[in-house]
PDB file with SEQRES, HELIX, SHEET and CRYST1 records, atoms N, CA, C and O in Angstrom:
SEQRES   1 A   85  MET LYS LEU THR GLU LYS ILE MET LYS ASN SER ASN THR          
SEQRES   2 A   85  VAL TYR MET ILE LEU LEU LEU ILE GLY VAL SER VAL LEU          
SEQRES   3 A   85  GLY ILE PHE SER TYR ALA THR TYR ILE PHE TYR GLN ILE          
SEQRES   4 A   85  VAL GLN GLY THR THR LEU ILE GLY TRP THR TYR LEU VAL          
SEQRES   5 A   85  ALA ALA PRO ASN LEU PHE ALA ILE LEU LEU ILE LEU MET          
SEQRES   6 A   85  LEU LEU PHE VAL GLY LYS GLU GLN ALA ALA ASN GLU VAL          
SEQRES   7 A   85  ALA ASP PHE LEU GLY GLY ASN                                  
HELIX    1 AA1 LEU A    3  LYS A    9  1                                   7    
HELIX    2 AA2 SER A   11  VAL A   40  1                                  30    
HELIX    3 AA3 THR A   44  GLY A   47  5                                   4    
HELIX    4 AA4 TRP A   48  VAL A   69  1                                  22    
HELIX    5 AA5 LYS A   71  GLY A   83  1                                  13    
CRYST1    1.000    1.000    1.000  90.00  90.00  90.00 P 1           1          
ATOM      1  N   MET A   1     -29.216  13.143 -18.925  1.00  0.00           N  
ATOM      2  CA  MET A   1     -28.003  12.712 -19.597  1.00  0.00           C  
ATOM      3  C   MET A   1     -27.794  11.226 -19.307  1.00  0.00           C  
ATOM      4  O   MET A   1     -27.862  10.783 -18.161  1.00  0.00           O  
ATOM      5  N   LYS A   2     -27.543  10.488 -20.349  1.00  0.00           N  
ATOM      6  CA  LYS A   2     -27.336   9.050 -20.204  1.00  0.00           C  
ATOM      7  C   LYS A   2     -25.980   8.758 -19.574  1.00  0.00           C  
ATOM      8  O   LYS A   2     -25.067   9.584 -19.597  1.00  0.00           O  
ATOM      9  N   LEU A   3     -25.879   7.555 -19.012  1.00  0.00           N  
ATOM     10  CA  LEU A   3     -24.647   7.132 -18.350  1.00  0.00           C  
ATOM     11  C   LEU A   3     -23.473   7.134 -19.323  1.00  0.00           C  
ATOM     12  O   LEU A   3     -22.367   7.541 -18.966  1.00  0.00           O  
ATOM     13  N   THR A   4     -23.711   6.686 -20.536  1.00  0.00           N  
ATOM     14  CA  THR A   4     -22.646   6.641 -21.542  1.00  0.00           C  
ATOM     15  C   THR A   4     -22.105   8.044 -21.825  1.00  0.00           C  
ATOM     16  O   THR A   4     -20.895   8.237 -21.945  1.00  0.00           O  
ATOM     17  N   GLU A   5     -22.999   9.008 -21.930  1.00  0.00           N  
ATOM     18  CA  GLU A   5     -22.578  10.387 -22.192  1.00  0.00           C  
ATOM     19  C   GLU A   5     -21.797  10.965 -21.019  1.00  0.00           C  
ATOM     20  O   GLU A   5     -20.824  11.693 -21.214  1.00  0.00           O  
ATOM     21  N   LYS A   6     -22.225  10.640 -19.804  1.00  0.00           N  
ATOM     22  CA  LYS A   6     -21.518  11.135 -18.616  1.00  0.00           C  
ATOM     23  C   LYS A   6     -20.100  10.581 -18.550  1.00  0.00           C  
ATOM     24  O   LYS A   6     -19.156  11.298 -18.219  1.00  0.00           O  
ATOM     25  N   ILE A   7     -19.965   9.299 -18.868  1.00  0.00           N  
ATOM     26  CA  ILE A   7     -18.639   8.680 -18.831  1.00  0.00           C  
ATOM     27  C   ILE A   7     -17.738   9.282 -19.899  1.00  0.00           C  
ATOM     28  O   ILE A   7     -16.570   9.567 -19.636  1.00  0.00           O  
ATOM     29  N   MET A   8     -18.265   9.476 -21.091  1.00  0.00           N  
ATOM     30  CA  MET A   8     -17.451  10.044 -22.166  1.00  0.00           C  
ATOM     31  C   MET A   8     -17.078  11.500 -21.875  1.00  0.00           C  
ATOM     32  O   MET A   8     -15.996  11.954 -22.250  1.00  0.00           O  
ATOM     33  N   LYS A   9     -17.972  12.226 -21.209  1.00  0.00           N  
ATOM     34  CA  LYS A   9     -17.688  13.617 -20.854  1.00  0.00           C  
ATOM     35  C   LYS A   9     -16.555  13.692 -19.827  1.00  0.00           C  
ATOM     36  O   LYS A   9     -15.738  14.612 -19.862  1.00  0.00           O  
ATOM     37  N   ASN A  10     -16.512  12.729 -18.924  1.00  0.00           N  
ATOM     38  CA  ASN A  10     -15.505  12.695 -17.865  1.00  0.00           C  
ATOM     39  C   ASN A  10     -14.450  11.629 -18.138  1.00  0.00           C  
ATOM     40  O   ASN A  10     -14.062  10.899 -17.225  1.00  0.00           O  
ATOM     41  N   SER A  11     -13.987  11.530 -19.365  1.00  0.00           N  
ATOM     42  CA  SER A  11     -13.054  10.464 -19.739  1.00  0.00           C  
ATOM     43  C   SER A  11     -11.722  10.570 -18.995  1.00  0.00           C  
ATOM     44  O   SER A  11     -11.114   9.547 -18.678  1.00  0.00           O  
ATOM     45  N   ASN A  12     -11.263  11.780 -18.714  1.00  0.00           N  
ATOM     46  CA  ASN A  12     -10.007  11.930 -17.961  1.00  0.00           C  
ATOM     47  C   ASN A  12     -10.142  11.377 -16.552  1.00  0.00           C  
ATOM     48  O   ASN A  12      -9.233  10.715 -16.051  1.00  0.00           O  
ATOM     49  N   THR A  13     -11.272  11.647 -15.914  1.00  0.00           N  
ATOM     50  CA  THR A  13     -11.510  11.148 -14.556  1.00  0.00           C  
ATOM     51  C   THR A  13     -11.621   9.630 -14.550  1.00  0.00           C  
ATOM     52  O   THR A  13     -11.069   8.967 -13.672  1.00  0.00           O  
ATOM     53  N   VAL A  14     -12.331   9.081 -15.523  1.00  0.00           N  
ATOM     54  CA  VAL A  14     -12.475   7.624 -15.616  1.00  0.00           C  
ATOM     55  C   VAL A  14     -11.110   6.976 -15.821  1.00  0.00           C  
ATOM     56  O   VAL A  14     -10.805   5.956 -15.203  1.00  0.00           O  
ATOM     57  N   TYR A  15     -10.300   7.561 -16.678  1.00  0.00           N  
ATOM     58  CA  TYR A  15      -8.955   7.040 -16.946  1.00  0.00           C  
ATOM     59  C   TYR A  15      -8.102   7.051 -15.681  1.00  0.00           C  
ATOM     60  O   TYR A  15      -7.428   6.069 -15.372  1.00  0.00           O  
ATOM     61  N   MET A  16      -8.135   8.154 -14.958  1.00  0.00           N  
ATOM     62  CA  MET A  16      -7.335   8.260 -13.734  1.00  0.00           C  
ATOM     63  C   MET A  16      -7.824   7.305 -12.649  1.00  0.00           C  
ATOM     64  O   MET A  16      -7.016   6.751 -11.904  1.00  0.00           O  
ATOM     65  N   ILE A  17      -9.130   7.108 -12.554  1.00  0.00           N  
ATOM     66  CA  ILE A  17      -9.671   6.163 -11.570  1.00  0.00           C  
ATOM     67  C   ILE A  17      -9.223   4.745 -11.900  1.00  0.00           C  
ATOM     68  O   ILE A  17      -8.816   4.002 -11.007  1.00  0.00           O  
ATOM     69  N   LEU A  18      -9.295   4.364 -13.167  1.00  0.00           N  
ATOM     70  CA  LEU A  18      -8.850   3.026 -13.562  1.00  0.00           C  
ATOM     71  C   LEU A  18      -7.355   2.840 -13.314  1.00  0.00           C  
ATOM     72  O   LEU A  18      -6.923   1.779 -12.864  1.00  0.00           O  
ATOM     73  N   LEU A  19      -6.582   3.857 -13.605  1.00  0.00           N  
ATOM     74  CA  LEU A  19      -5.139   3.795 -13.356  1.00  0.00           C  
ATOM     75  C   LEU A  19      -4.851   3.702 -11.862  1.00  0.00           C  
ATOM     76  O   LEU A  19      -3.960   2.959 -11.449  1.00  0.00           O  
ATOM     77  N   LEU A  20      -5.587   4.440 -11.059  1.00  0.00           N  
ATOM     78  CA  LEU A  20      -5.422   4.393  -9.605  1.00  0.00           C  
ATOM     79  C   LEU A  20      -5.795   3.027  -9.054  1.00  0.00           C  
ATOM     80  O   LEU A  20      -5.126   2.517  -8.155  1.00  0.00           O  
ATOM     81  N   ILE A  21      -6.853   2.431  -9.580  1.00  0.00           N  
ATOM     82  CA  ILE A  21      -7.243   1.082  -9.149  1.00  0.00           C  
ATOM     83  C   ILE A  21      -6.128   0.090  -9.470  1.00  0.00           C  
ATOM     84  O   ILE A  21      -5.769  -0.736  -8.630  1.00  0.00           O  
ATOM     85  N   GLY A  22      -5.584   0.169 -10.673  1.00  0.00           N  
ATOM     86  CA  GLY A  22      -4.512  -0.747 -11.060  1.00  0.00           C  
ATOM     87  C   GLY A  22      -3.275  -0.612 -10.194  1.00  0.00           C  
ATOM     88  O   GLY A  22      -2.705  -1.611  -9.755  1.00  0.00           O  
ATOM     89  N   VAL A  23      -2.861   0.616  -9.947  1.00  0.00           N  
ATOM     90  CA  VAL A  23      -1.667   0.845  -9.129  1.00  0.00           C  
ATOM     91  C   VAL A  23      -1.921   0.443  -7.678  1.00  0.00           C  
ATOM     92  O   VAL A  23      -1.034  -0.108  -7.025  1.00  0.00           O  
ATOM     93  N   SER A  24      -3.122   0.712  -7.169  1.00  0.00           N  
ATOM     94  CA  SER A  24      -3.450   0.336  -5.786  1.00  0.00           C  
ATOM     95  C   SER A  24      -3.452  -1.173  -5.602  1.00  0.00           C  
ATOM     96  O   SER A  24      -2.889  -1.687  -4.636  1.00  0.00           O  
ATOM     97  N   VAL A  25      -4.084  -1.879  -6.530  1.00  0.00           N  
ATOM     98  CA  VAL A  25      -4.111  -3.342  -6.445  1.00  0.00           C  
ATOM     99  C   VAL A  25      -2.697  -3.896  -6.541  1.00  0.00           C  
ATOM    100  O   VAL A  25      -2.336  -4.820  -5.812  1.00  0.00           O  
ATOM    101  N   LEU A  26      -1.907  -3.339  -7.427  1.00  0.00           N  
ATOM    102  CA  LEU A  26      -0.523  -3.791  -7.576  1.00  0.00           C  
ATOM    103  C   LEU A  26       0.272  -3.576  -6.293  1.00  0.00           C  
ATOM    104  O   LEU A  26       1.003  -4.466  -5.861  1.00  0.00           O  
ATOM    105  N   GLY A  27       0.137  -2.424  -5.695  1.00  0.00           N  
ATOM    106  CA  GLY A  27       0.864  -2.137  -4.462  1.00  0.00           C  
ATOM    107  C   GLY A  27       0.411  -2.983  -3.287  1.00  0.00           C  
ATOM    108  O   GLY A  27       1.237  -3.535  -2.560  1.00  0.00           O  
ATOM    109  N   ILE A  28      -0.883  -3.086  -3.098  1.00  0.00           N  
ATOM    110  CA  ILE A  28      -1.422  -3.836  -1.956  1.00  0.00           C  
ATOM    111  C   ILE A  28      -1.091  -5.315  -2.064  1.00  0.00           C  
ATOM    112  O   ILE A  28      -0.628  -5.918  -1.096  1.00  0.00           O  
ATOM    113  N   PHE A  29      -1.322  -5.904  -3.230  1.00  0.00           N  
ATOM    114  CA  PHE A  29      -1.102  -7.338  -3.349  1.00  0.00           C  
ATOM    115  C   PHE A  29       0.375  -7.700  -3.477  1.00  0.00           C  
ATOM    116  O   PHE A  29       0.758  -8.827  -3.163  1.00  0.00           O  
ATOM    117  N   SER A  30       1.206  -6.776  -3.928  1.00  0.00           N  
ATOM    118  CA  SER A  30       2.645  -7.039  -3.894  1.00  0.00           C  
ATOM    119  C   SER A  30       3.115  -7.159  -2.453  1.00  0.00           C  
ATOM    120  O   SER A  30       3.883  -8.060  -2.113  1.00  0.00           O  
ATOM    121  N   TYR A  31       2.655  -6.257  -1.618  1.00  0.00           N  
ATOM    122  CA  TYR A  31       3.018  -6.304  -0.202  1.00  0.00           C  
ATOM    123  C   TYR A  31       2.425  -7.546   0.467  1.00  0.00           C  
ATOM    124  O   TYR A  31       3.099  -8.210   1.255  1.00  0.00           O  
ATOM    125  N   ALA A  32       1.170  -7.859   0.155  1.00  0.00           N  
ATOM    126  CA  ALA A  32       0.535  -9.043   0.739  1.00  0.00           C  
ATOM    127  C   ALA A  32       1.254 -10.318   0.310  1.00  0.00           C  
ATOM    128  O   ALA A  32       1.418 -11.239   1.111  1.00  0.00           O  
ATOM    129  N   THR A  33       1.682 -10.375  -0.943  1.00  0.00           N  
ATOM    130  CA  THR A  33       2.416 -11.542  -1.426  1.00  0.00           C  
ATOM    131  C   THR A  33       3.750 -11.674  -0.705  1.00  0.00           C  
ATOM    132  O   THR A  33       4.147 -12.778  -0.332  1.00  0.00           O  
ATOM    133  N   TYR A  34       4.434 -10.575  -0.509  1.00  0.00           N  
ATOM    134  CA  TYR A  34       5.714 -10.589   0.204  1.00  0.00           C  
ATOM    135  C   TYR A  34       5.528 -11.097   1.637  1.00  0.00           C  
ATOM    136  O   TYR A  34       6.281 -11.959   2.090  1.00  0.00           O  
ATOM    137  N   ILE A  35       4.540 -10.571   2.346  1.00  0.00           N  
ATOM    138  CA  ILE A  35       4.277 -10.994   3.727  1.00  0.00           C  
ATOM    139  C   ILE A  35       3.900 -12.467   3.767  1.00  0.00           C  
ATOM    140  O   ILE A  35       4.408 -13.219   4.599  1.00  0.00           O  
ATOM    141  N   PHE A  36       3.004 -12.885   2.866  1.00  0.00           N  
ATOM    142  CA  PHE A  36       2.570 -14.282   2.840  1.00  0.00           C  
ATOM    143  C   PHE A  36       3.746 -15.204   2.544  1.00  0.00           C  
ATOM    144  O   PHE A  36       3.884 -16.256   3.168  1.00  0.00           O  
ATOM    145  N   TYR A  37       4.595 -14.815   1.595  1.00  0.00           N  
ATOM    146  CA  TYR A  37       5.756 -15.635   1.246  1.00  0.00           C  
ATOM    147  C   TYR A  37       6.707 -15.766   2.433  1.00  0.00           C  
ATOM    148  O   TYR A  37       7.243 -16.845   2.680  1.00  0.00           O  
ATOM    149  N   GLN A  38       6.916 -14.687   3.158  1.00  0.00           N  
ATOM    150  CA  GLN A  38       7.799 -14.736   4.325  1.00  0.00           C  
ATOM    151  C   GLN A  38       7.248 -15.660   5.408  1.00  0.00           C  
ATOM    152  O   GLN A  38       8.012 -16.325   6.107  1.00  0.00           O  
ATOM    153  N   ILE A  39       5.929 -15.701   5.546  1.00  0.00           N  
ATOM    154  CA  ILE A  39       5.304 -16.532   6.583  1.00  0.00           C  
ATOM    155  C   ILE A  39       5.350 -18.010   6.211  1.00  0.00           C  
ATOM    156  O   ILE A  39       5.655 -18.845   7.062  1.00  0.00           O  
ATOM    157  N   VAL A  40       5.054 -18.350   4.956  1.00  0.00           N  
ATOM    158  CA  VAL A  40       4.919 -19.758   4.574  1.00  0.00           C  
ATOM    159  C   VAL A  40       6.193 -20.350   3.984  1.00  0.00           C  
ATOM    160  O   VAL A  40       6.192 -21.511   3.573  1.00  0.00           O  
ATOM    161  N   GLN A  41       7.260 -19.595   3.934  1.00  0.00           N  
ATOM    162  CA  GLN A  41       8.510 -20.095   3.365  1.00  0.00           C  
ATOM    163  C   GLN A  41       8.981 -21.324   4.149  1.00  0.00           C  
ATOM    164  O   GLN A  41       9.104 -21.288   5.373  1.00  0.00           O  
ATOM    165  N   GLY A  42       9.236 -22.398   3.423  1.00  0.00           N  
ATOM    166  CA  GLY A  42       9.692 -23.635   4.045  1.00  0.00           C  
ATOM    167  C   GLY A  42       8.567 -24.562   4.463  1.00  0.00           C  
ATOM    168  O   GLY A  42       8.823 -25.615   5.048  1.00  0.00           O  
ATOM    169  N   THR A  43       7.321 -24.192   4.174  1.00  0.00           N  
ATOM    170  CA  THR A  43       6.186 -25.058   4.508  1.00  0.00           C  
ATOM    171  C   THR A  43       5.568 -25.588   3.220  1.00  0.00           C  
ATOM    172  O   THR A  43       6.016 -25.265   2.120  1.00  0.00           O  
ATOM    173  N   THR A  44       4.544 -26.396   3.375  1.00  0.00           N  
ATOM    174  CA  THR A  44       3.856 -26.945   2.201  1.00  0.00           C  
ATOM    175  C   THR A  44       2.885 -25.937   1.590  1.00  0.00           C  
ATOM    176  O   THR A  44       2.303 -26.207   0.540  1.00  0.00           O  
ATOM    177  N   LEU A  45       2.704 -24.802   2.218  1.00  0.00           N  
ATOM    178  CA  LEU A  45       1.772 -23.792   1.711  1.00  0.00           C  
ATOM    179  C   LEU A  45       2.417 -22.824   0.724  1.00  0.00           C  
ATOM    180  O   LEU A  45       1.783 -21.856   0.305  1.00  0.00           O  
ATOM    181  N   ILE A  46       3.659 -23.075   0.353  1.00  0.00           N  
ATOM    182  CA  ILE A  46       4.384 -22.152  -0.518  1.00  0.00           C  
ATOM    183  C   ILE A  46       3.691 -21.991  -1.879  1.00  0.00           C  
ATOM    184  O   ILE A  46       3.791 -20.931  -2.498  1.00  0.00           O  
ATOM    185  N   GLY A  47       2.996 -23.021  -2.344  1.00  0.00           N  
ATOM    186  CA  GLY A  47       2.283 -22.943  -3.616  1.00  0.00           C  
ATOM    187  C   GLY A  47       1.135 -21.947  -3.602  1.00  0.00           C  
ATOM    188  O   GLY A  47       0.741 -21.438  -4.651  1.00  0.00           O  
ATOM    189  N   TRP A  48       0.605 -21.669  -2.441  1.00  0.00           N  
ATOM    190  CA  TRP A  48      -0.495 -20.712  -2.311  1.00  0.00           C  
ATOM    191  C   TRP A  48      -0.032 -19.285  -2.582  1.00  0.00           C  
ATOM    192  O   TRP A  48      -0.858 -18.391  -2.768  1.00  0.00           O  
ATOM    193  N   THR A  49       1.255 -19.071  -2.606  1.00  0.00           N  
ATOM    194  CA  THR A  49       1.784 -17.734  -2.892  1.00  0.00           C  
ATOM    195  C   THR A  49       1.341 -17.273  -4.278  1.00  0.00           C  
ATOM    196  O   THR A  49       1.084 -16.087  -4.484  1.00  0.00           O  
ATOM    197  N   TYR A  50       1.252 -18.199  -5.224  1.00  0.00           N  
ATOM    198  CA  TYR A  50       0.800 -17.841  -6.570  1.00  0.00           C  
ATOM    199  C   TYR A  50      -0.647 -17.363  -6.563  1.00  0.00           C  
ATOM    200  O   TYR A  50      -1.009 -16.465  -7.324  1.00  0.00           O  
ATOM    201  N   LEU A  51      -1.464 -17.951  -5.719  1.00  0.00           N  
ATOM    202  CA  LEU A  51      -2.858 -17.525  -5.617  1.00  0.00           C  
ATOM    203  C   LEU A  51      -2.956 -16.113  -5.039  1.00  0.00           C  
ATOM    204  O   LEU A  51      -3.767 -15.303  -5.488  1.00  0.00           O  
ATOM    205  N   VAL A  52      -2.129 -15.832  -4.050  1.00  0.00           N  
ATOM    206  CA  VAL A  52      -2.129 -14.496  -3.456  1.00  0.00           C  
ATOM    207  C   VAL A  52      -1.590 -13.472  -4.454  1.00  0.00           C  
ATOM    208  O   VAL A  52      -2.020 -12.319  -4.449  1.00  0.00           O  
ATOM    209  N   ALA A  53      -0.663 -13.878  -5.300  1.00  0.00           N  
ATOM    210  CA  ALA A  53      -0.042 -12.964  -6.259  1.00  0.00           C  
ATOM    211  C   ALA A  53      -0.860 -12.790  -7.537  1.00  0.00           C  
ATOM    212  O   ALA A  53      -0.520 -11.937  -8.358  1.00  0.00           O  
ATOM    213  N   ALA A  54      -1.915 -13.561  -7.733  1.00  0.00           N  
ATOM    214  CA  ALA A  54      -2.692 -13.497  -8.970  1.00  0.00           C  
ATOM    215  C   ALA A  54      -3.243 -12.102  -9.287  1.00  0.00           C  
ATOM    216  O   ALA A  54      -3.206 -11.706 -10.452  1.00  0.00           O  
ATOM    217  N   PRO A  55      -3.747 -11.344  -8.324  1.00  0.00           N  
ATOM    218  CA  PRO A  55      -4.231  -9.991  -8.667  1.00  0.00           C  
ATOM    219  C   PRO A  55      -3.142  -9.067  -9.205  1.00  0.00           C  
ATOM    220  O   PRO A  55      -3.451  -8.080  -9.872  1.00  0.00           O  
ATOM    221  N   ASN A  56      -1.887  -9.368  -8.930  1.00  0.00           N  
ATOM    222  CA  ASN A  56      -0.800  -8.555  -9.492  1.00  0.00           C  
ATOM    223  C   ASN A  56      -0.785  -8.647 -11.009  1.00  0.00           C  
ATOM    224  O   ASN A  56      -0.550  -7.648 -11.689  1.00  0.00           O  
ATOM    225  N   LEU A  57      -1.032  -9.830 -11.544  1.00  0.00           N  
ATOM    226  CA  LEU A  57      -1.090  -9.997 -12.994  1.00  0.00           C  
ATOM    227  C   LEU A  57      -2.241  -9.183 -13.577  1.00  0.00           C  
ATOM    228  O   LEU A  57      -2.088  -8.529 -14.609  1.00  0.00           O  
ATOM    229  N   PHE A  58      -3.392  -9.226 -12.910  1.00  0.00           N  
ATOM    230  CA  PHE A  58      -4.534  -8.423 -13.351  1.00  0.00           C  
ATOM    231  C   PHE A  58      -4.179  -6.936 -13.364  1.00  0.00           C  
ATOM    232  O   PHE A  58      -4.496  -6.227 -14.319  1.00  0.00           O  
ATOM    233  N   ALA A  59      -3.530  -6.472 -12.317  1.00  0.00           N  
ATOM    234  CA  ALA A  59      -3.181  -5.053 -12.215  1.00  0.00           C  
ATOM    235  C   ALA A  59      -2.183  -4.649 -13.297  1.00  0.00           C  
ATOM    236  O   ALA A  59      -2.310  -3.579 -13.893  1.00  0.00           O  
ATOM    237  N   ILE A  60      -1.203  -5.493 -13.550  1.00  0.00           N  
ATOM    238  CA  ILE A  60      -0.214  -5.185 -14.591  1.00  0.00           C  
ATOM    239  C   ILE A  60      -0.881  -5.136 -15.962  1.00  0.00           C  
ATOM    240  O   ILE A  60      -0.588  -4.249 -16.764  1.00  0.00           O  
ATOM    241  N   LEU A  61      -1.772  -6.080 -16.234  1.00  0.00           N  
ATOM    242  CA  LEU A  61      -2.485  -6.076 -17.513  1.00  0.00           C  
ATOM    243  C   LEU A  61      -3.383  -4.852 -17.648  1.00  0.00           C  
ATOM    244  O   LEU A  61      -3.479  -4.269 -18.727  1.00  0.00           O  
ATOM    245  N   LEU A  62      -4.043  -4.459 -16.555  1.00  0.00           N  
ATOM    246  CA  LEU A  62      -4.893  -3.271 -16.586  1.00  0.00           C  
ATOM    247  C   LEU A  62      -4.077  -2.015 -16.868  1.00  0.00           C  
ATOM    248  O   LEU A  62      -4.472  -1.188 -17.689  1.00  0.00           O  
ATOM    249  N   ILE A  63      -2.958  -1.872 -16.200  1.00  0.00           N  
ATOM    250  CA  ILE A  63      -2.111  -0.693 -16.399  1.00  0.00           C  
ATOM    251  C   ILE A  63      -1.556  -0.659 -17.824  1.00  0.00           C  
ATOM    252  O   ILE A  63      -1.554   0.395 -18.460  1.00  0.00           O  
ATOM    253  N   LEU A  64      -1.087  -1.800 -18.327  1.00  0.00           N  
ATOM    254  CA  LEU A  64      -0.572  -1.841 -19.702  1.00  0.00           C  
ATOM    255  C   LEU A  64      -1.665  -1.530 -20.715  1.00  0.00           C  
ATOM    256  O   LEU A  64      -1.428  -0.821 -21.694  1.00  0.00           O  
ATOM    257  N   MET A  65      -2.865  -2.060 -20.481  1.00  0.00           N  
ATOM    258  CA  MET A  65      -3.982  -1.779 -21.382  1.00  0.00           C  
ATOM    259  C   MET A  65      -4.281  -0.286 -21.402  1.00  0.00           C  
ATOM    260  O   MET A  65      -4.503   0.293 -22.465  1.00  0.00           O  
ATOM    261  N   LEU A  66      -4.288   0.328 -20.240  1.00  0.00           N  
ATOM    262  CA  LEU A  66      -4.576   1.759 -20.176  1.00  0.00           C  
ATOM    263  C   LEU A  66      -3.501   2.583 -20.872  1.00  0.00           C  
ATOM    264  O   LEU A  66      -3.810   3.572 -21.537  1.00  0.00           O  
ATOM    265  N   LEU A  67      -2.254   2.186 -20.726  1.00  0.00           N  
ATOM    266  CA  LEU A  67      -1.169   2.940 -21.352  1.00  0.00           C  
ATOM    267  C   LEU A  67      -1.170   2.807 -22.872  1.00  0.00           C  
ATOM    268  O   LEU A  67      -0.861   3.767 -23.577  1.00  0.00           O  
ATOM    269  N   PHE A  68      -1.515   1.624 -23.380  1.00  0.00           N  
ATOM    270  CA  PHE A  68      -1.495   1.411 -24.826  1.00  0.00           C  
ATOM    271  C   PHE A  68      -2.771   1.871 -25.515  1.00  0.00           C  
ATOM    272  O   PHE A  68      -2.729   2.337 -26.653  1.00  0.00           O  
ATOM    273  N   VAL A  69      -3.901   1.745 -24.836  1.00  0.00           N  
ATOM    274  CA  VAL A  69      -5.179   2.075 -25.466  1.00  0.00           C  
ATOM    275  C   VAL A  69      -5.455   3.569 -25.416  1.00  0.00           C  
ATOM    276  O   VAL A  69      -5.922   4.137 -26.403  1.00  0.00           O  
ATOM    277  N   GLY A  70      -5.183   4.210 -24.310  1.00  0.00           N  
ATOM    278  CA  GLY A  70      -5.403   5.647 -24.188  1.00  0.00           C  
ATOM    279  C   GLY A  70      -6.684   5.989 -23.459  1.00  0.00           C  
ATOM    280  O   GLY A  70      -7.508   5.127 -23.155  1.00  0.00           O  
ATOM    281  N   LYS A  71      -6.826   7.280 -23.188  1.00  0.00           N  
ATOM    282  CA  LYS A  71      -7.938   7.763 -22.370  1.00  0.00           C  
ATOM    283  C   LYS A  71      -9.290   7.582 -23.043  1.00  0.00           C  
ATOM    284  O   LYS A  71     -10.228   7.058 -22.441  1.00  0.00           O  
ATOM    285  N   GLU A  72      -9.382   8.011 -24.276  1.00  0.00           N  
ATOM    286  CA  GLU A  72     -10.681   7.991 -24.960  1.00  0.00           C  
ATOM    287  C   GLU A  72     -11.199   6.568 -25.160  1.00  0.00           C  
ATOM    288  O   GLU A  72     -12.372   6.293 -24.909  1.00  0.00           O  
ATOM    289  N   GLN A  73     -10.338   5.676 -25.604  1.00  0.00           N  
ATOM    290  CA  GLN A  73     -10.768   4.301 -25.845  1.00  0.00           C  
ATOM    291  C   GLN A  73     -11.106   3.600 -24.540  1.00  0.00           C  
ATOM    292  O   GLN A  73     -12.056   2.820 -24.490  1.00  0.00           O  
ATOM    293  N   ALA A  74     -10.345   3.863 -23.479  1.00  0.00           N  
ATOM    294  CA  ALA A  74     -10.643   3.260 -22.178  1.00  0.00           C  
ATOM    295  C   ALA A  74     -11.999   3.732 -21.674  1.00  0.00           C  
ATOM    296  O   ALA A  74     -12.793   2.931 -21.180  1.00  0.00           O  
ATOM    297  N   ALA A  75     -12.269   5.032 -21.795  1.00  0.00           N  
ATOM    298  CA  ALA A  75     -13.568   5.560 -21.381  1.00  0.00           C  
ATOM    299  C   ALA A  75     -14.688   4.995 -22.245  1.00  0.00           C  
ATOM    300  O   ALA A  75     -15.782   4.725 -21.748  1.00  0.00           O  
ATOM    301  N   ASN A  76     -14.420   4.817 -23.526  1.00  0.00           N  
ATOM    302  CA  ASN A  76     -15.416   4.240 -24.428  1.00  0.00           C  
ATOM    303  C   ASN A  76     -15.748   2.804 -24.039  1.00  0.00           C  
ATOM    304  O   ASN A  76     -16.915   2.412 -24.052  1.00  0.00           O  
ATOM    305  N   GLU A  77     -14.736   2.023 -23.695  1.00  0.00           N  
ATOM    306  CA  GLU A  77     -14.966   0.634 -23.286  1.00  0.00           C  
ATOM    307  C   GLU A  77     -15.759   0.559 -21.983  1.00  0.00           C  
ATOM    308  O   GLU A  77     -16.655  -0.274 -21.848  1.00  0.00           O  
ATOM    309  N   VAL A  78     -15.431   1.427 -21.025  1.00  0.00           N  
ATOM    310  CA  VAL A  78     -16.178   1.455 -19.766  1.00  0.00           C  
ATOM    311  C   VAL A  78     -17.620   1.873 -20.021  1.00  0.00           C  
ATOM    312  O   VAL A  78     -18.543   1.301 -19.441  1.00  0.00           O  
ATOM    313  N   ALA A  79     -17.819   2.859 -20.879  1.00  0.00           N  
ATOM    314  CA  ALA A  79     -19.172   3.315 -21.203  1.00  0.00           C  
ATOM    315  C   ALA A  79     -19.974   2.212 -21.882  1.00  0.00           C  
ATOM    316  O   ALA A  79     -21.153   2.030 -21.579  1.00  0.00           O  
ATOM    317  N   ASP A  80     -19.351   1.478 -22.793  1.00  0.00           N  
ATOM    318  CA  ASP A  80     -20.043   0.364 -23.445  1.00  0.00           C  
ATOM    319  C   ASP A  80     -20.390  -0.729 -22.449  1.00  0.00           C  
ATOM    320  O   ASP A  80     -21.475  -1.307 -22.505  1.00  0.00           O  
ATOM    321  N   PHE A  81     -19.471  -1.012 -21.543  1.00  0.00           N  
ATOM    322  CA  PHE A  81     -19.706  -2.061 -20.549  1.00  0.00           C  
ATOM    323  C   PHE A  81     -20.835  -1.676 -19.596  1.00  0.00           C  
ATOM    324  O   PHE A  81     -21.731  -2.478 -19.335  1.00  0.00           O  
ATOM    325  N   LEU A  82     -20.791  -0.459 -19.081  1.00  0.00           N  
ATOM    326  CA  LEU A  82     -21.805  -0.032 -18.121  1.00  0.00           C  
ATOM    327  C   LEU A  82     -23.110   0.381 -18.786  1.00  0.00           C  
ATOM    328  O   LEU A  82     -24.174   0.317 -18.170  1.00  0.00           O  
ATOM    329  N   GLY A  83     -23.027   0.803 -20.044  1.00  0.00           N  
ATOM    330  CA  GLY A  83     -24.220   1.224 -20.758  1.00  0.00           C  
ATOM    331  C   GLY A  83     -25.029   0.079 -21.325  1.00  0.00           C  
ATOM    332  O   GLY A  83     -26.165   0.280 -21.755  1.00  0.00           O  
ATOM    333  N   GLY A  84     -24.472  -1.110 -21.335  1.00  0.00           N  
ATOM    334  CA  GLY A  84     -25.200  -2.275 -21.810  1.00  0.00           C  
ATOM    335  C   GLY A  84     -25.081  -2.533 -23.294  1.00  0.00           C  
ATOM    336  O   GLY A  84     -25.855  -3.327 -23.830  1.00  0.00           O  
ATOM    337  N   ASN A  85     -24.161  -1.910 -23.974  1.00  0.00           N  
ATOM    338  CA  ASN A  85     -23.988  -2.141 -25.416  1.00  0.00           C  
ATOM    339  C   ASN A  85     -23.031  -3.266 -25.661  1.00  0.00           C  
ATOM    340  O   ASN A  85     -22.760  -3.605 -26.813  1.00  0.00           O  
TER     341      ASN A  85                                                      
END                                                                             
């Protein structure tokens, strides 16, 4: 069985894994941004907070994409990406 077929067969699992990755990144980096901001508040390093918070934007975009696109299309995109098409 080809990789593309395996991914399409397990589209619910792929969808849940992608959603879990998005929520995990959002949670971890939100907390990291909060801690970093508390440490550097009042110093010249305050601008670096945006760099630490950048993965939050990625996570929000990933979650929104998954919610709007749906399970089948998300699994199809992952299969195309990993399958080399």
